[in-house]
GUZA-317217 format. One record per atom (N, C-alpha, C): y, z, x; residue in one letter. Coordinates in steps of 0.02 Angstrom, whole numbers, plus 50000, padded with zeros to 5 digits. Layout:
// residues N
YZXA;...
END
This chain:
// residues 310
615524696450412M;616034692950373M;616724693450407M;617114688050401I;617784688050430I;618284690550378I;618754694850400S;619254697550354S;619764692150340S;619614687950290D;620014681950278D;619994680450204D;620544681550168P;620544680250096P;620444673050078P;620544668450124H;620454661350111H;619764658850132H;619344663150157A;618714660950187A;618254657550136A;618224660150074Q;617784657150024Q;618014650050006Q;618664649150002E;618944642549989E;618774637750046E;618814640150107V;618644636050166V;617914633950162V;617474638650145A;616754637250141A;616614631850090A;616984631950034Q;616864627049981Q;617144620149999Q;617694619950036N;618044613650049N;617904610450116N;617504613750158T;617384611250226T;616774606750227T;616864600650251T;616294596150262T;616104596750336T;615454596150352P;615224597350420P;615394591750468P;616044590750480V;616274585350524V;616014586350595V;616064592550620A;615874593850689A;615124592550702A;614714592850649S;614004591650657S;613824584350655S;614304580150636N;614184572950628N;614564569150682N;614204566250729V;614534562850786V;614974557150762V;614724553150715Q;615104547350692Q;615734549350655Q;615674554550613E;616264556850575E;616794559650621E;616584563650670L;617064566650716L;617394561350760L;617004556650783T;617284551150824T;617794547250784T;617634545950721K;618094542350676K;618754546250668K;618694552850660E;619284557050653E;619714556850716E;619384557250774L;619754557150837L;620124550650848L;619794545150832L;620124538550839L;620724538050792L;620644540450731E;621194540150683E;621784544350706E;621644550250732I;622174554650757I;622544551450816I;622164548250861F;622484544950918F;622914539050895F;622694535450845K;623104529950818K;623764532550791K;623734538250757L;624334541050726L;624814544250777L;624534547150830R;624954550850877R;625014547650946R;624584542850961G;624564539951029G;625224537151052G;625564533551008A;626204530451027A;626734535851041A;626764541051000S;627264546251010S;627144550151074S;626514550351097L;626364553851160L;626684550451220L;626834543951213T;627144540251268T;627824543251287T;628244544151236L;628904547251248L;628834554751260L;628384557851222N;628274565051229N;628084567051300N;627664563051332T;627454564451401T;628054564151448T;628474559151438L;629064558451481L;629554564151471L;629664566151408V;630134571551393V;629894578251423V;629234579451417L;628964585751441L;628924586151517L;628714580651548F;628494580951618F;628914576851666F;629514574651645W;629914570551691W;630074574151757W;630164580851758P;630294584051823P;629714583251872P;629094583251847I;628514582251891I;628524575151920I;628664570251877I;628694563251900I;629264562551950I;629834565551936A;630404565251981A;630244568452048A;629874573952048L;629684577252110L;629224572852152L;628764569452120V;628304564952156V;628704559252188V;629184556452150V;629604551052177V;630024553652235V;630304559652227A;630724562552279A;630334563652344A;629724566052338V;629294567152397V;629154560452432V;629114555052393S;628974548452422S;629594545352455S;630174546652425V;630784543052446V;631214546852496V;631304553352484L;631794557252523L;631654557552599L;631024558152621P;630914558152694P;631164551852728P;631054546052696S;631294539752725S;632054539452724S;632354541852670L;633084541852666L;633384546552718L;633024552052732G;633264556752783G;633274553752852G;632794549352865K;632784545952930K;633344540852935K;633504537652878A;634024532552878A;634724535552877A;634784541252844W;635444544452838W;635354551952842W;635574555052895S;635424562152911S;635634567152857S;636194566152819P;636364571052767P;635804572352717P;635354567452707F;634814568452659F;634334573952681F;634284575052746T;633844580352771T;634094587252749T;634754587752737V;635054594052713V;634984594552637V;635074588952603V;635074588852530V;634364589352502V;633874586452539S;633184586052513S;632894592752491S;632944598052531P;632654604452508P;632964607052443P;633614605752435L;633944607852373L;633674603952313L;633574597452323I;633294593252269I;632594595652251I;632174596952302Y;631504599452289Y;631534606052250Y;631974610452270L;632034616952238L;632224616352165L;632714611952151V;632934610852082V;632374608152039V;632004603352066L;631464600252028L;630894605152015L;630724609252065V;630204614352056V;630434619452003V;631074621352005A;631354626051955A;631304622951885A;631454616551880L;631404613151814L;630684613051789L;630214612051834I;629504612151814I;629304618951788I;629524624251824L;629334631051805L;629684633451742L;630324631751734F;630714634651679F;630874629651623F;630674623351631Y;630774618451577Y;630104615451556Y;629754612151601S;629134608551583S;628584613251558S;628444618551595I;627894622951577I;628014626551510I;628604629651499P;628724632751433P;628714627751376P;629014621951386R;629034616951332R;628334614251317R;627944613351370A;627254611051361A;626844616151321A;626974622651334G;626634627851296G;626794627551222G;627424626551205L;627624625951135L;627354619451104L;627324614251145D;627064607751121D;626324608451103D;625954612451141R;625244613451125R;625154616651057R;625584621451040I;625544624650975I;625724619650920I;626234615650933E;626444610650884E;625884605550872E;625544603450925K;624974598850916K;624434601950872K;624284608350884R;623774611750844R;623974611950771R;624614613350758F;624864613550690F;624794606650657F;624964601450694W;624904594550668W;624184593050652W;623724594650697V;623014593350687V;622754597150627V;622954603350620K;622724607450563K;622924604250497K;623554602350491R;623794599350429R;623444592750415R;623334588750467Y;623004582250456Y;622284583050435Y;621914587350469L;621194588050455L;621054591750389L;621524595950367T;621404599650304T;621734596350244T;622304593150254K;622674590350197K;622814582850202K;622584579850257R;622734572750271R;623494571550269R;623854576450294E;624584576050296E;624814574550366E;625214569350374V;625504567650439V;626184571250444V;626174576750480V;626764581050484V;627314577650524V;627914577750499S;628484574850535S;628714579450590S;629104576650636A;629384580750691A;629824586250664A;630184584850610E;630634589950580E;630234595850552E;629674594250518D;629264599550490D;628934603750545D;628724600450599S;628424604050655S;628934608850686S;629544606350696K;630074610650724K;630234616450678K;630224615150612A;630364620350564A;629824625750566A;629204623650572F;628644628550577F;628714632750640F;628864629450696M;628924633050759M;629514637850757M;630074635650729Q;630674639850727Q;630564645850681Q;630244644750623A;630134650050575A;629664655450602A;629214653550648N;628704658150673N;628784659650747N;629384658450774K;629494659150846K;629334666250871K;629584671350836K;629484678250858K;628744680150855K;628404677850803R;627694679550796R;627274675950849R;627454669850865I;627104666150918I;627174669750985I;627784671951000I;627894675551063I;627494682051064I;627494685651008A;627114691951003A;626364690751012A;626114685250984Y;625394683650990Y;625224681751062Y;625674678251094R;625564676551165R;625524682951207R;625964687551195H;625954693951231H;625304697751219H;625064697451157L;624434700751140L;623854697751179L;623824691151182I;623294687751219I;623344689351294I;623954689351319F;624054691051390F;623784697951406F;623954702851365R;623734709751377R;622974710351373R;622674707051324K;621954707951312K;621514703651358K;621784698051383V;621354693351419V;621554692551492V;622204691751505Y;622414689751572Y;622644695551617Y;622884700951588L;623184706351627L;622684709351677L;622074710851653V;621564713851697V;621404709251755V;621334702751740A;621174697851793A;621724697651846A;622344697951824L;622904697751872L;622914703951915L;622764709751885L;622734715951924L;622174715851975L;621594713351954I;621014712851999I;621184708252058I;621554702952044T;621754698252097T;622294701252142T;622774704652111F;623354707152149F;623174712652198F;622734717152178V;622604723152219V;622334721452289V;621784717452295P;621544716052363P;622034712052405P;622384707252373I;622874703252410I;623444707752434I;623674712252391A;624224716752409A;624024721352466A;623404723652466I;623164728052520I;623174724352587I;622904718252587I;622874714352649I;623564712752675I;624014710552630V;624694708752650V;625064714952676V;625004720552640T;625344726652661T;625104729052729T;624444729152739D;624174731252804D;624394726652860D;624424720052846T;624634715252897T;625354716352917T;625784717552867V;626504718652880V;626604725052919V;626264730452898L;626334736852933L;626074736453004L;625544732753015Q;625284731853083Q;625784727953126Q;626074722753096A;626554718653133A;627174722653151A;627364727353108M;627964731553120M;627814737353168M;627174738053185G;626984743453231G;626904750153199G;626914750353131I;626834756753096I;626104758953096I;625654753953091L;624944755453094L;624654752753159L;624204756353189H;623894754153251H;623134754953246H;622814749753218F;622094749853213F;621804745353268F;621304747653305P;620994743353355P;620634737553320P;620694731753351N;620374725653325N;620584724153252N;621224725653237F;621454724753168F;621434717353147F;621564712953196G;621544705853180G;620874703653153G;620344706453181Y;619674704853157Y;619564707453086Y;619844713353073V;619774716353006V;620114711852954V;620724709552970V;621084705152923V;620714698652913V;620454695852968L;620094689552965L;619474690252920L;619094695652931I;618494696752890I;618694698052817I;619244701852808G;619484703052740G;619664696652704G;620044692252738D;620214685752709D;619594681652695D;619124681852741F;618514677852735F;618104680052673F;618114686552659L;617734689152602L;618124688652537L;618774690452540V;619164690852478V;619274684052447V;619454678952486V;619624672452458V;619044669352419V;618444668652448P;617894665752408P;617704670052348P;617734676652356V;617574681052299V;618064680052242V;618714679452259L;619224678252208L;619134671452175L;618954666352215V;618844659652187V;618274659752137V;617714662952156I;617144663552112I;617324667552049I;617704672952059F;617914677152003F;618334673051954F;618824669251981F;619254665151938F;618864659751900F;618364656851934L;617964651651901L;617594654551841L;617254660151852F;616884663251797F;617354666051744F;617914668751765Y;618384671451716Y;618704665951674Y;618824660151706W;619094654351669W;618594652151617W;617954651651634L;617444649851586L;617394655051530L;617464661351549H;617454666851499H;618034666251450H;618634665051477T;619224664651432T;619194658551387T;618904653051412R;618834647051370R;618404648651309R;617914652951318T;617494654851261T;617844659851217T;618124665151247V;618444670451209V;619034667751168V;619424663351199L;620034660851167L;619934654151131L;619314652051122L;619184645351094L;619544644351028L;619514649350983Y;619804648650917Y;620444652750908Y;620704655650963A;621254660450956A;621864657350921A;622064651450944W;622664648450914W;622514644850848W;621914642250841E;621724639150777E;621754644350721E;621474650350735R;621484655650684R;622194657950670R;622604658350722F;623304660450713F;623684655550669F;623624649050684I;623994644050647I;623754643750574I;623094644250564D;622824644550496D;623114650350456D;623114656250488A;623344662250453A;624084661750436A;624484659450484V;625214659050473V;625384653550424V;625074647650432D;625234641950389D;624994643150317D;624444646750309D;624174648050242D;624464654350211D;624904657850247G;625234663650219G;624794669750212G;624294670450255E;623844676250252E;624214682550274E;624104687950240T;624454694250255T;624034698550302T;623914696050363I;623574700050414I;623974699650478I;623904704850519D;624304705150580D;623974701450637D;624344700850692N;624104697050751N;623464700050780N;623414706650779Q;622824710050806Q;622194707850767Q;622254707650702Q;621684705750660Q;621514698350670Q;622034694250677I;621924687050690I;621524686150753I;621714689750806Y;621364689150870Y;620634691350864Y;620504696850829H;619824699250820H;619414694350778H;619724691550726D;619374686550685D;619174680550727D;619634678350770A;619494672550812A;618904673750858A;618864679750887R;618314681450932R;617654681750894R;617664684450834R;617054684850794R;616814677950772R;617294673550759L;617104666750740L;616774662950798L;616974664450859V;616644661550917V;615914663650920V;615774669950902K;615084672350900K;614684668750846K;615004667050791V;614674663250738V;614464656350763V;614874653550808L;614724646850836L;614044646850870L;613884652150907G;613234652650939G;613174648451002G;612624649251037L;612514645851101L;612444638251092L;612064636151042R;611974629051030R;612624625751010R;613024629250969G;613674626550949G;614144625751008G;614124630751054K;614544630351114K;614344624451158K;613684623451165A;613434617751205A;613654611151174A;613614610751108K;613824604551073K;614574603451082K;614954608851076F;615684608351085F;615854605851156F;615524608651206M;615644606551275M;615464599251286M;614934596851253A;614744589851258A;615284585351229A;615534587151169Y;616084583351139Y;616704583451184Y;616864589351209D;617454590151251D;617404585851314D;616814585751345F;616704581651405F;616784574251389F;616514572151332A;616574565051312A;617294563151299A;617674567651268V;618384566251254V;618774565651319V;618654570251367S;619024570051430S;618874563651468S;618244561251464G;618084554851497G;618414548951464G;618434549051397A;618734543451360A;619474542751372A;619844548351371V;620564548051380V;620754547351454V;620294548951499G;620444548251571G;620364541251597G;619974537151562A;619854530251585A;620494526051590A;620934526151540P;621554522251546P;621984524251606P;622014530851620A;622404533151677A;622134530351742A;621474530051749A;621174527251808A;621334519751815A;621344516251758A;621504509051758A;622234507951779A;622684511951752V;623404511351770V;623504512851844V;623164517951869T;623224519751940T;623004514051985T;622464510751966Q;622224504952005Q;622724499252002Q;622984497751942A;623454492151934A;624114493451970A;624314499751974A;624964501552004A;624974500752079A;624404499652110R;624374499252183R;624754493152211R;624884488352169I;625254482452193I;626004483852196I;626224489252165A;626944490952163A;627134494752226A;627794495152241P;628024499352298P;627784506552289P;627714510052345Q;627404516652344Q;627724521552294Q;628394522252292P;628684527052243P;628514525252171P;628534518652156V;628374516352088V;627634517552073V;627214516052122E;626494517052114E;626344524352098E;626644528852137R;626504536052127R;626784538452060R;627374536052042A;627674538151978A;627234535851920A;626994529551922L;626564526951869L;625894530651867L;625614532051925A;624974535551928A;625034542651898A;625574546151917V;625674552951891V;625814552751816V;626224547951794Y;626364547351722Y;625724546051683Y;625304541451709A;624674539851675A;624224545951671A;624214549851725L;623804555951726L;624064561051675L;624724561851672L;625014566651626L;624934564351553L;624984557751542Y;624874555151474Y;624154556451453Y;623684555351499S;622974556551483S;622854563951467S;623184568351505F;623124575451492F;623404577251423F;623974574251407N;624284575351342N;623824572951285N;623534567051295A;623084564251245A;622444568351240A;622204570651297Y;621604574851297Y;621724581251257Y;622294584351267E;622444590451230E;622434589251155E;622734583751133L;622754582151062L;622044581451034L;621634577451069E;620944576351046E;620524582651051E;620634586651104N;620274592951112N;620434597751055N;621074597951035F;621264602350979F;620934600050914F;620854593550906A;620524590950846A;619784592950845A;619454592250903V;618754594350908V;618704601850895V;619134605750927T;619114612950920T;619214615050847T;619704611850813Y;619834613750744Y;619244611950698Y;618914606450713S;618334604450673S;617774609650679S;617654611850741F;617144617050752F;617364623750722F;618014625150727Y;618284631350699Y;618174631550624Y;618314626150589R;618234625950517R;617504627150497R;617054624150534E;616344625150519E;616134632450532E;616374635250587S;616204642250601S;616494646850547S;617084645350525R;617394649450473R;617024648850407R;616794642750392A;616404641750330A;615734645450334A;615414645250393K;614774648850401K;614874656350394K;615424658850421A;615564666050417A;615684668250346A;615934663750304A;616094665550234A;615514664450187A;615014660550209S;614454658950164S;613914664250165S;
END
């Protein structure tokens, strides 16, 4: 049983949407109708530094050849745009993902179309708890993986630097580094692939459970929310996970098709415009995929929660 005072109510009020292909497809289409237009501006607001960087990479080299001062200015422009991606786009996109989940939760449970003001109010009221929950997930899921990755790379880099400085003198050291790189890189790639699949399973319901608990006013802490989410994933079972992955794959294909069409149509435009349109279409598709993926995830989450309570 999940430690959830609202679980019995969920079990009584939850219809098996995730088990019904037609019903879930209908829900996804309705959600896209309601949010699809707003994603157009949302994509531009979130990811304009990425689009600007793509245009800059296309335009600045030619301008540098035509006017030499651009060769001096170009690196600074690249640096500013990369900084904006790291410190503006990525953090804002992270908050936007939580806001989308909140919107999906309210729509699927109450048929309420949450306004931008209400979404901002929810995010602002729970800002500290959201940050604390992120830190909790980082410590429990990502920290070990980062340490496992950092240690072998740090050893190879340190040994290489010390050898280059003449502090260490190992015979045939170049071969040792080469063999180390040859072994470490593929092992790390395989590790990351499996760990990514692992985290997708472990964290499948992490934010859905958090938003439910916070929005419904449940008096449980972040630690308990995280444990509840993991136990709910176990309730889903192997067949449920396979069904979820099938839905997820279908959604990614559906929202990716328009981006491919725009990319093909944009080829008639000048190269900077073509690349900007192609990148925008790709980012819009990613934005739309996230929205639909959150809807699928929440539908499965509600069913798992109802099963756990019954």
